[in-house]
C-alpha positions in Angstrom: 24.4 15.7 13.6 24.9 19.0 11.8 28.2 17.8 10.2 26.6 14.6 9.1 23.8 16.7 7.6 26.4 18.8 5.7 28.1 15.6 4.3 24.8 14.0 3.3 23.7 17.2 1.5 26.9 17.3 -0.6 27.0 13.6 -1.7 24.8 12.2 -4.5 26.2 8.6 -4.1 24.6 5.7 -2.2 24.0 5.7 1.5 24.0 2.4 3.5 22.6 1.4 6.9 24.0 -1.8 8.3 22.8 -3.2 11.6 21.5 -6.3 13.3 17.8 -6.5 14.2 17.0 -4.1 17.0 19.8 -1.6 16.0 17.1 0.9 14.9 18.5 1.1 11.3 15.0 1.8 10.0 14.5 4.7 12.5 17.9 6.2 11.6 17.4 5.8 7.9 14.0 7.5 8.2 15.6 10.4 10.2 18.2 10.9 7.4 15.5 10.7 4.7 13.5 13.4 6.6 16.6 15.6 6.7 17.1 15.3 3.0 13.3 15.7 2.2 13.5 19.1 3.9 16.3 20.0 1.5 14.2 19.2 -1.6 14.9 15.5 -2.2 11.9 13.2 -2.8 12.3 9.8 -1.2 10.6 6.8 -2.8 10.5 4.1 -0.1 10.4 0.5 -1.2 8.6 -1.0 1.8 8.8 -4.8 1.9 8.1 -5.1 5.7 4.9 -3.1 6.2 6.6 -0.6 8.5 6.0 2.5 6.4 2.4 3.2 7.3 2.7 6.2 9.5 4.9 8.8 7.8 2.0 11.3 7.6 1.6 11.2 11.5 3.8 13.3 13.8 5.9 11.4 16.3 4.2 10.4 19.6 5.2 9.0 23.0 8.8 8.8 24.0 9.8 9.8 20.5 8.6 13.3 21.3 10.8 13.5 24.4 13.9 12.3 22.5 13.2 14.8 19.7 12.8 17.7 22.1 16.1 16.8 23.7 17.7 17.4 20.3 15.8 20.6 19.7 13.5 19.0 17.1 9.7 19.0 16.8 7.5 16.1 15.6 6.0 16.4 12.2 4.1 14.4 9.7 5.0 14.4 6.0 2.9 14.8 2.9 3.0 11.2 1.8 1.2 9.1 -0.8 1.0 5.3 -0.3 0.7 2.6 -3.0 0.5 -1.1 -3.0 0.0 -3.4 -6.0 -3.5 -4.5 -6.9 -3.8 -8.2 -6.4 -6.8 -8.8 -4.1 -6.7 -12.6 -4.7 -3.7 -12.9 -2.4 -4.3 -9.9 0.0 -6.4 -9.6 3.1 -6.4 -6.1 4.7 -4.4 -3.0 4.0 -4.1 0.4 5.7 -7.1 2.4 4.6 -4.9 5.2 3.2 -3.1 2.9 0.8 -4.1 3.0 -2.8 -4.2 -0.1 -5.0 -2.3 0.5 -8.2 -2.1 -1.9 -11.2 0.8 -2.3 -13.5 0.0 -1.2 -17.1 0.7 -3.6 -19.9 2.9 -1.1 -21.6 5.3 -1.2 -18.6 6.1 -4.9 -19.4 9.0 -5.8 -21.6 10.2 -9.1 -23.0 12.8 -9.6 -20.2 10.3 -9.3 -17.4 8.4 -12.5 -18.0 11.2 -14.8 -16.9 10.9 -13.1 -13.4 7.4 -14.5 -13.1 8.9 -18.0 -12.7 8.7 -17.6 -8.9 4.9 -17.3 -9.1 3.8 -19.1 -12.3 5.0 -22.5 -13.6 7.4 -22.5 -16.6 4.5 -23.7 -18.8 2.3 -20.9 -17.6 5.0 -18.3 -18.2 5.3 -19.5 -21.8 1.5 -19.5 -22.2 1.3 -15.9 -21.0 4.3 -14.8 -23.0 2.8 -16.3 -26.2 -0.5 -14.5 -25.7 1.4 -11.2 -25.0 3.4 -11.5 -28.2 0.3 -12.5 -30.3 -1.6 -9.5 -28.9 1.1 -7.1 -30.1 3.8 -7.2 -27.4 4.5 -3.7 -25.9 1.5 -2.3 -27.9 -0.9 -4.9 -26.6 -4.1 -4.1 -24.6 -5.1 -6.3 -21.7 -8.3 -7.4 -23.5 -6.2 -8.5 -26.5 -4.0 -10.6 -24.3 -7.1 -12.3 -22.8 -8.7 -12.9 -26.2 -5.5 -14.6 -27.5 -5.2 -16.6 -24.3 -8.7 -17.9 -24.6 -8.5 -18.5 -28.4 -6.4 -21.6 -27.9 -9.3 -24.1 -28.5 -7.2 -27.1 -28.1 -6.7 -26.7 -24.4 -8.2 -24.8 -21.6 -6.2 -21.8 -20.5 -4.6 -21.8 -17.0 -7.1 -20.6 -14.4 -4.2 -19.0 -12.6 -3.2 -16.9 -15.6 -6.8 -15.8 -16.3 -7.2 -14.9 -12.6 -4.0 -12.9 -12.7 -5.1 -11.0 -15.8 -8.7 -10.3 -14.4 -7.7 -9.5 -10.8 -6.7 -5.8 -11.4 -3.0 -6.6 -11.2 -2.6 -5.5 -14.9 -4.4 -2.7 -16.7 -4.1 -0.5 -19.8 -3.3 2.5 -17.6 -1.4 3.0 -14.3 -0.3 5.8 -12.0 2.9 3.8 -11.7 3.9 4.6 -15.3 7.2 6.7 -15.0 5.9 10.1 -16.1 2.9 10.0 -13.8 4.8 8.4 -11.0 7.6 11.0 -11.1 5.0 13.8 -11.1 3.3 12.2 -8.0 6.7 12.0 -6.2 7.5 15.6 -6.9 4.1 16.8 -5.6 4.6 14.9 -2.3 7.4 14.8 0.3 7.4 11.0 0.6 6.1 8.2 -1.6 5.7 4.7 -0.3 5.5 1.7 -2.7 4.8 -1.5 -0.7 4.4 -5.2 -1.5 4.3 -6.1 2.2 0.5 -7.0 2.0 0.9 -9.9 -0.4 0.4 -13.3 1.1 3.6 -15.5 1.3 2.2 -17.6 -1.6 2.2 -14.5 -3.9 5.2 -12.6 -2.5 7.2 -13.3 -5.6 4.5 -11.6 -7.7 5.1 -8.5 -5.5 8.8 -8.7 -6.1 8.1 -9.0 -9.9 5.9 -5.8 -9.7 8.7 -3.9 -7.9 11.2 -4.9 -10.5 8.9 -3.7 -13.3 8.3 -0.3 -11.7 12.0 0.3 -10.9 13.1 -0.8 -14.4 10.6 1.6 -16.0 11.5 4.5 -13.7 15.2 4.2 -14.3 14.8 3.7 -18.0 12.7 6.9 -18.2 15.3 8.9 -16.3 18.0 7.8 -18.8 16.0 8.8 -21.9 14.4 12.1 -20.9 15.5 15.4 -19.5 14.3 15.5 -16.0 15.3 17.7 -13.0 14.0 15.3 -10.3 15.9 14.8 -7.1 14.9 11.2 -6.3 16.1 8.9 -3.5 15.1 5.3 -3.9 15.3 3.7 -0.5 15.3 -0.1 0.0 14.1 -1.2 3.4 15.3 -4.7 3.0 17.7 -5.7 0.2 17.0 -9.4 0.4 13.3 -8.9 -0.5 13.8 -6.8 -3.7 14.8 -9.4 -6.3 12.6 -12.2 -7.6 13.6 -15.6 -6.4 13.6 -17.7 -9.6 15.8 -20.3 -11.3 18.4 -22.6 -9.9 21.0 -19.9 -9.5 19.3 -18.5 -6.4 17.9 -15.2 -5.2 21.3 -13.7 -4.3 22.4 -13.8 -7.9 19.2 -12.1 -9.0 19.6 -9.5 -6.3 23.1 -8.6 -7.4 22.1 -8.5 -11.0 19.1 -6.3 -10.2 21.1 -3.9 -8.1 23.9 -3.8 -10.7 21.4 -2.9 -13.4 19.8 -0.3 -11.2 23.1 1.4 -10.3 24.2 1.4 -14.0 20.9 3.1 -14.9 21.5 5.8 -12.2 24.9 6.5 -13.6 23.4 7.2 -17.0 20.6 9.6 -16.0 21.0 12.9 -17.6 19.9 16.0 -15.6 18.1 14.1 -12.8 19.8 13.7 -9.5 19.0 10.2 -8.4 20.5 8.2 -5.6 20.0 4.9 -3.7 19.9 4.3 0.0 19.5 0.9 1.6 19.2 -1.2 4.8 20.7 -4.6 5.4 21.4 -6.7 8.5 24.9 -7.6 7.4 27.5 -6.2 5.1 27.7 -9.6 3.4 24.2 -9.2 2.1 25.1 -6.1 0.2 26.1 -6.7 -3.5 29.7 -5.6 -4.4 28.6 -3.1 -7.0 26.5 -1.3 -4.5 29.3 -1.1 -1.9 31.6 0.3 -4.6 29.1 3.1 -5.2 28.3 3.8 -1.5 29.8 7.0 -0.4 28.4 7.1 3.2 27.9 4.1 5.5 26.1 3.9 8.9 27.1 0.6 10.5 26.3 -0.5 14.0 29.3 -1.1 16.3 28.3 -4.7 17.0 28.4 -5.4 13.3 31.8 -3.8 13.0 33.1 -5.8 15.9 32.6 -9.0 13.9 35.9 -9.7 12.2 34.4 -11.0 8.9 32.2 -7.9 8.6 35.0 -5.5 9.5 37.3 -7.0 6.9 34.6 -6.6 4.3 34.0 -3.0 5.3 37.7 -2.2 5.2 37.8 -3.1 1.5 35.7 0.0 0.8 36.1 2.3 3.9 38.9 3.3 6.2 38.1 2.3 9.8 40.5 4.2 12.2 42.1 2.5 15.2 40.4 5.1 17.5 37.0 3.8 16.4 38.0 0.2 17.0 39.3 1.2 20.4 36.0 2.8 21.4 33.7 -0.1 20.1 35.8 -3.0 21.5 34.3 -2.9 25.0 30.7 -2.9 23.6 28.8 -6.2 24.1 25.1 -5.3 23.5 23.2 -3.8 20.6 22.5 -0.2 21.6 19.6 1.2 19.4 20.6 4.3 17.5 24.3 4.0 18.1 26.3 4.1 14.8 29.8 4.3 13.3 29.6 6.9 10.5 32.1 6.3 7.6 32.6 8.0 4.3 34.8 7.2 1.3 36.7 10.5 1.9 38.0 9.1 5.2 35.6 10.7 7.7 34.8 8.4 10.7 32.8 9.2 13.8 30.8 7.4 16.5 27.4 9.1 16.9 23.9 8.6 18.3 21.0 9.3 16.0 17.7 11.0 17.1 14.5 9.2 16.2 12.5 10.3 13.1 10.1 13.2 13.4 7.3 11.1 12.0 5.7 8.4 14.2 7.3 5.0 14.0 5.6 2.0 15.7 8.0 1.0 18.5 8.6 -2.6 19.6 6.8 -3.2 22.9 8.8 -4.3 25.9 5.9 -5.8 27.9 2.3 -6.9 27.5 0.8 -3.7 28.8 2.8 -1.6 26.4 1.9 -3.9 23.6 -1.8 -3.3 24.3 -1.4 0.4 24.4 0.5 0.5 21.1 -2.0 -1.8 19.5 -5.0 0.4 20.6 -3.1 3.6 19.3 -2.2 1.9 16.1 -5.8 0.7 15.3 -7.1 4.2 16.1 -4.6 6.1 13.9 -4.2 3.5 11.1 -7.6 2.0 10.3 -7.5 -0.9 7.9 -9.9 -2.1 5.3 -10.6 -5.4 3.7 -10.5 -5.9 0.0 -13.8 -7.8 -0.3 -15.2 -5.4 -2.8 -12.1 -5.6 -5.1 -12.2 -9.4 -4.7 -15.9 -9.5 -5.8 -15.0 -7.5 -8.9 -12.1 -9.8 -9.7 -14.3 -12.9 -9.4 -17.0 -11.3 -11.6 -14.4 -10.3 -14.2 -12.9 -13.8 -14.2 -16.4 -15.4 -14.7 -17.2 -12.9 -17.4 -14.0 -13.7 -19.5 -14.2 -17.5 -18.9 -17.8 -17.4 -20.3 -16.7 -15.8 -23.5 -16.3 -17.8 -26.7 -13.5 -16.8 -29.1 -13.4 -17.6 -32.8 -10.9 -16.7 -35.6 -11.9 -14.6 -38.5 -10.8 -16.4 -41.7 -10.2 -13.2 -43.7 -8.0 -11.3 -41.2 -6.6 -14.1 -39.1 -7.6 -12.2 -36.0 -9.7 -13.3 -33.1 -13.0 -11.9 -32.0 -15.6 -12.6 -29.3 -18.4 -14.7 -30.6 -22.0 -13.9 -29.7 -23.0 -12.5 -26.3 -21.5 -13.3 -23.0 -23.3 -16.2 -21.3 -25.5 -14.9 -18.6 -24.5 -16.2 -15.1 -26.8 -16.4 -12.1 -26.5 -13.5 -9.7 -23.6 -13.8 -7.2 -24.3 -14.2 -3.4 -23.2 -10.6 -2.9 -25.9 -9.4 -5.4 -28.5 -11.4 -3.6 -27.5 -9.8 -0.3 -28.2 -6.3 -1.6 -31.6 -7.4 -2.9 -32.7 -8.3 0.6 -31.3 -5.5 2.7 -33.0 -5.2 6.1 -34.8 -1.9 6.7 -32.8 -0.9 9.8 -29.5 -1.6 8.0 -30.6 0.3 4.8 -31.7 3.5 6.6 -28.6 3.4 8.8 -26.3 3.3 5.7 -28.3 6.0 3.9 -28.4 8.3 7.0 -24.6 8.1 7.4 -24.1 8.6 3.6 -26.2 11.8 3.8 -24.3 13.0 6.8 -20.9 12.8 5.1 -21.9 14.4 1.8 -20.1 17.6 1.0 -17.7 17.8 3.9 -14.7 16.1 2.1 -13.6 14.4 5.3 -11.5 11.3 5.1 -12.7 9.9 8.4 -15.7 10.7 10.6 -16.7 9.6 14.1 -20.3 9.3 15.3 -21.9 8.6 18.6 -25.3 6.9 19.2 -26.7 10.4 20.1 -25.8 11.7 16.7 -27.9 9.1 15.0 -31.2 10.7 16.0 -30.5 13.9 14.1 -29.1 11.9 11.1 -32.2 9.8 10.8 -34.4 12.9 11.1 -32.5 14.6 8.3 -33.0 11.4 6.2 -36.7 10.9 6.8 -37.8 14.5 6.5 -37.1 14.4 2.8 -40.0 12.0 2.5 -42.4 14.7 3.4 -41.5 17.8 1.3 -45.0 19.2 1.4 -45.2 19.4 5.2 -44.2 22.4 7.4 -41.6 22.2 10.2 -43.9 21.0 13.0 -45.8 18.5 10.9 -42.5 17.1 9.5 -41.2 16.3 13.1 -44.5 14.7 14.0 -44.6 12.6 10.8 -40.9 11.5 11.2 -41.5 10.4 14.8 -44.6 8.5 13.8 -42.7 6.8 10.9 -39.8 5.7 13.2 -42.2 4.4 15.8 -44.3 2.4 13.4 -41.4 1.0 11.4 -39.3 0.2 14.5 -36.6 2.6 13.2 -35.8 4.6 16.4 -32.1 5.4 16.7 -31.5 3.0 19.7 -33.3 0.2 17.9 -31.4 0.7 14.7 -28.0 0.7 16.3 -28.7 -2.1 18.7 -29.9 -4.4 15.9 -26.7 -3.7 14.0 -24.2 -3.8 16.9 -25.4 -7.1 18.3 -25.7 -8.9 15.0 -22.4 -10.2 13.5 -23.5 -10.3 9.8 -24.3 -6.6 9.3 -21.2 -5.6 11.3 -19.0 -7.6 9.0 -20.8 -6.2 5.9 -20.4 -2.6 7.2 -16.7 -3.3 8.1 -16.1 -4.1 4.4 -17.7 -0.7 3.6 -15.3 1.2 5.9 -17.2 1.2 9.2 -15.7 0.3 12.6 -18.0 0.0 15.7 -16.9 0.4 19.3 -18.2 0.8 22.8 -16.9 3.3 25.3 -15.6 1.3 28.3 -16.5 4.1 30.8 -19.9 5.4 29.6 -21.0 2.3 27.8 -22.1 4.3 24.8 -22.0 2.9 21.4 -20.3 4.7 18.5 -18.6 4.1 15.1 -15.9 5.4 12.8 -16.3 5.7 9.1 -13.6 5.6 6.4 -15.4 8.1 4.2 -13.3 7.4 1.1 -13.9 3.7 1.2 -17.6 4.2 2.0 -18.1 6.6 -0.9 -16.4 4.2 -3.2 -18.7 1.4 -2.1 -21.8 3.6 -2.6 -20.7 4.5 -6.2 -21.3 0.8 -7.1 -24.1 -0.2 -4.7 -25.8 3.1 -3.9 -29.0 2.3 -5.8 -29.5 -0.9 -3.9 -29.2 0.9 -0.5 -31.4 3.8 -1.6 -34.1 1.5 -2.7 -34.7 0.7 1.0 -36.0 4.2 1.5 -38.7 3.6 -1.1 -39.7 0.4 0.6 -39.9 2.1 4.0 -42.1 4.9 2.6 -44.4 2.5 0.8 -44.9 0.4 3.9 -45.5 3.4 6.1 -48.1 4.9 3.7 -49.8 1.6 3.4 -50.4 1.3 7.2 
């Protein structure tokens, strides 16, 4: 594909990939983006399907064989992954994804109508009024909440308060254009995904994508940037909010039209769009007019309606029609390559050099892929973020707001009403000894190494517990310390095998540790127990609850000394 590489390097217009499901358009698009990334472009992938989780991992399996046949080597890419922070409607996400809020300053007056797919019209007006009263673009999140709660005549919508206290909005965000561009330039790929939103909140994810893209393009038109940005849409249908009686297709076309118009107006930045769609009929006219290069699958081109639509923008030579006429099945990776300059070629694309999760062909292959996926892409639940959102919601709902007569402004009256401790707080007050010392031993073991993930076997736990308990006897020498530690573990029933067995065979601590970033497993051949730790998630948890866990050590020492 060297000549294709040359053409793609020259053009700065849009690139399209059109193919039915199973045509491997995502694989081919990824291969093209990787070629351009090596030439200094910075792709921002708008992932709406949850397929872009593995760009940092080199290709595996049959991908490697296919790459070697093309003289290429597998490689992972320096990638940063983001999804929007809305734990109220999310379950699990890949552990390497970062939750990012939108900042209030990213909102503009026109964005609120796009919330109609998630909030009712009355709720949109209620939120918009609070936003304006708090200062509009200059508002702070707390100001919006204060004005929302100041309406004494009626209780504010619980859904709006939940949205504002969930972490979805903030006064600061890495997604603000200047910061986001800097992040993109420091990485080879950037993934922005709304795929982890529940169906009931998917329109909120589309709204967030719309806000980020509007801000990004507006920034590029107003400042002097030298960025080389490619914004790649994995699925065009999922980009625009679905609001109003006009329908989602109108909103999609309007969103793409605005986006392309913005790109034309950028000053020194080289910005371009690439996109995937299952049919040429799903691509807005303004986008096709600005598409310089098109990869379309032969089966799509064989359909008369699609071919007529393609021929409005690209010349399809008779020799291409003659070659694709006998084709009856979808052949993955087979493409008709067309350009506005008249180039046309039938080609076969190699797979991407990063690992892409293949579709299994049988049950055994599905099991193998599933095991590999779970090992390479550990996931984490958002229980901790959900607890914070609940606490923040209760905190604001318990506040009383009153108006100052002199200034006409609103302020919080008195102290926040105290609420009883949540069930999560009570759990930490009654931590079992074996669970507490296990957590503290692992926490001590990962300190200072900077690792993102660690794997431990049952045999490792003996040394980890010794290193934890020896600090209880600072005045003793080496031999005495070993004796004291062995005695403590025996009397308190904290030997390594006892600790791990009590945790492994009890569902409650396993679930609690899973939230913290742990994953337990049993080797099928040796029967030995072991566990993996997502160090970043674990450290983050300990930042908030470390005192509760470390208090267990004081309890253990006090009980041992009293015996």
